[in-house]
C-alpha positions in Angstrom: 3.9 -2.3 20.0 2.1 0.3 17.7 5.7 1.4 16.4 6.4 -2.0 15.4 3.2 -2.3 13.6 3.6 1.2 11.8 7.1 0.2 10.7 6.0 -3.1 9.3 3.3 -1.4 7.3 5.9 1.1 6.1 8.4 -1.4 5.1 5.8 -3.3 2.8 4.0 -0.4 1.0 2.5 -2.5 -1.9 0.9 -4.9 0.4 -0.2 -2.1 2.7 -1.9 -0.2 0.0 -3.7 -3.5 -1.3 -4.7 -4.2 2.3 -6.2 -0.8 2.8 -7.9 -0.7 -0.5 -9.3 -4.1 -0.1 -10.7 -3.3 3.3 -12.2 -0.1 2.2 -14.0 -1.7 -0.7 -15.5 -4.4 1.6 -16.5 -2.0 4.1 -17.8 0.9 2.0 -19.1 -0.9 -1.1 -21.3 -3.7 -1.9 -19.3 -5.9 -4.4 -20.9 -9.0 -6.1 -20.9 -12.1 -3.9 -18.2 -14.0 -5.6 -15.9 -11.1 -5.8 -16.4 -10.2 -2.1 -15.7 -14.0 -1.4 -12.3 -13.6 -3.4 -11.5 -10.3 -1.7 -12.4 -11.6 1.8 -9.8 -14.6 1.1 -7.2 -12.1 0.2 -7.7 -10.0 3.2 -7.5 -13.3 5.3 -4.2 -14.1 3.7 -2.9 -10.6 4.4 -4.0 -10.8 8.1 -2.0 -14.0 8.4 1.0 -12.7 6.6 1.1 -9.7 8.8 0.4 -11.7 12.0 3.4 -14.0 11.2 5.6 -11.1 10.2 4.9 -9.0 13.4 4.6 -11.9 16.0 3.4 -9.4 18.7 2.6 -12.1 21.4 5.6 -14.7 21.7 4.6 -17.5 23.7 
């Protein structure tokens, strides 16, 4: 499972770097409220993208 996640992150380097930078800015800095909402929306969209691409739990 960890290998599948790591391979997916390596296959999409641009999205992975945006994801990590977005997460770091939201966790380590205090951006303005509207900007943080925009970044949180982008982070949620990337979570959904990676969740769909990985599909770790098949029902």
